[in-house]
C-alpha positions, 0 to 999 in steps of 0.5 A: 784432170790435166788437159793439153791446149788442144783439149785432150788429156795430157800427162801430169807434170813431173816434179822439178829435177826428176828425170825419167829413165828411158823405158827398157822396151825402147832400149831393147827395140833400139838394140834390135834395130842396131843389130838389124841395121848392121845386117842390112847395111852390110848388104846395102854397102856391097850390093851395087858392087855385087850386082853391077861388077860381080854379076854384070847387071847394068846400072839401069837394071839395078836402079829399076830393081832398087827403085821398084822395091823401095817404092813398094816398101812405103805401101807395105807399111799400111799392111803392117800397121793394120795387122799390128792393130788387130788384137794388139800384136805389135811385137808379133808383126814386127818380129815377122818383118825382122825375120823376113829381112833376115831370111832375105840375106839367106835368099841372096846367098842361095840365089847365086847369079839368078836374077829372079832369085836376087829380085825375090830376095830384095823383095823379101827384104823390102817387105820385111822392112815395110811390115815392121816399121809401124808396129815398132814405132807404135811399140816405142810410143806405147812404152813410156809417158807421152811427155818423153816420147821425143827422147824415146824416139831419139834414143832409138834413132841414135841406136839405129844409126849406130848400126847403119854406121857399123854395117858398111865397116863390117862388110868391108872387113869381111870382104878384106878378110875373105878376098872379096867373097860376097857370099861371106858377107851375105852369110855373116849378115844373115847370122847378125839379122837372126840375132836381132830377131832372137833379141826381139823375142827375148827382151821386147815385151809384147805389151809394154807399159809406161816406164814409171808408175804415175797417177791413173790416166784419164779414161781413153776415148773410144778408138776412132776409125779411120784415123784420117777423121782425127783433125789433129792427126790429119793436119800433121799428115798434110804438113809432113807430106807437103814438106816431104814433097819439097825434099829432093833426096840425099843422093842429089845433094851428094851429087851436087857436091861432087859435081861442084867440087869435082871430087873423085866418085869414090867419095860418094860412098863416104858422104852419107857417113858424115850426115849419119854421124851428125844424126847419131850425135844429135838424135837424143839431144834433139828429142829431149829438146823437142819434148821441152820446147815443142815437137812442132817447133823442132820439126819445122826448125829441122826443115829450116836446116834442110833449107840451109843446106840448099842455100849453101849449095846455091852459094859458091861451093868450097870445101867447107861447104861439104862440112856445112851441108853434111852437118845441116843434113844430119840436123835435119834428120835428128830434128824430124825423123823421130820427132815426127813420130812423137808429134803424131803418136799422142793424137792416135788411140792406142788401139789404132796407133800402128795403123795411123803411124803407117799412114803417116810414114807412107804419106811422107815416103810417097811425097818424098818419092815425088819430090825426088822425081820432080827434082830429077826432072827439073835438073834434066830440063833446066839444069842443076842450078835452076832446079835447086833454086826451084827446090829451095823456093818450094821448101820455103813456101812449104815451111810457111804453109806447114807452120799454119797447118800443123796444130799448135803445140800442146801445153807443156807438162810443166805448165798444165791447165787444170780443169775442176 
């Protein structure tokens, strides 16, 4: 039997030169996410315009609605993970989340200008997203061998990001073709979201297995509850939350670029596309590299890229700084988003994986929420430059601490430890 360095069963080495295909279930889930993200980003792109300019909501009212429901999403993930683990209904719970998000577009269409109807539709969208995230990631982690989880998550995140890039383009194409008819955007978004649900039902297996047959795995240990009793998972959770608390939020970085260079506000909506494009290009290579060199190392290096973005903004800001910051931000997400799931998943039993990943995602999301709020308060009290210095120093300290908290990388599949 082969054991990893942490004493847990690890996958046996594969022969040199043999490459595993990406599991079909991962490609199917990636297609569902791509289609669903087109649907959701169509709404996200036009919602501020619709609510503020079309219906006359104040920016404060819009910010309150958006912030409140985004915060609720993090907590609903726990419910989605727990429901999925009960009886192993990952596909069913994920499908319910996708369907709820699709129906929320129909809710926006039917709400008209009623604030209560709009709030209910936004709540349904965020609830759907929160419910589906952990079961979906659990399905990905259970669909292939442990040694290629980084690549599997990288492929999924790349397809997901493709949808995020296409969504705003589709929204503006619909607005252009219909002379700014927001209802048409909501109707098209609902149709696309419903297509994503149908793809999930038709092509995603309820209980995916490894992509390729291999030797019989070692007997799995009985599920341990709660997941926080697992020391390896607990250390991953603590490190990700610590680093999340020093992540100030993309919007602040974009605002700093606009203020330093005195760019027109219209460019604010284009800056995320640059970071997303880099993320799209690097998600799969970063996942494969993490599988080869260690997911712990990739995760830490991704946060080093974020620290580099902070450093660029602390130096004299020029036009090339925009390119550098967006590139580093894309590298950060490529090396951390899916890689974190691939790092944590093997430490969780299959029967409790969705719930464990939900705990991890919720902890990171709440930590990032605190980090963004703290940076906003520091900016208000001290000014933008001292606040950015504080954030950079905090991230550097968190990196040093996380490098000690994170468990040592398991033995590479290419060099296992054999136990008689």
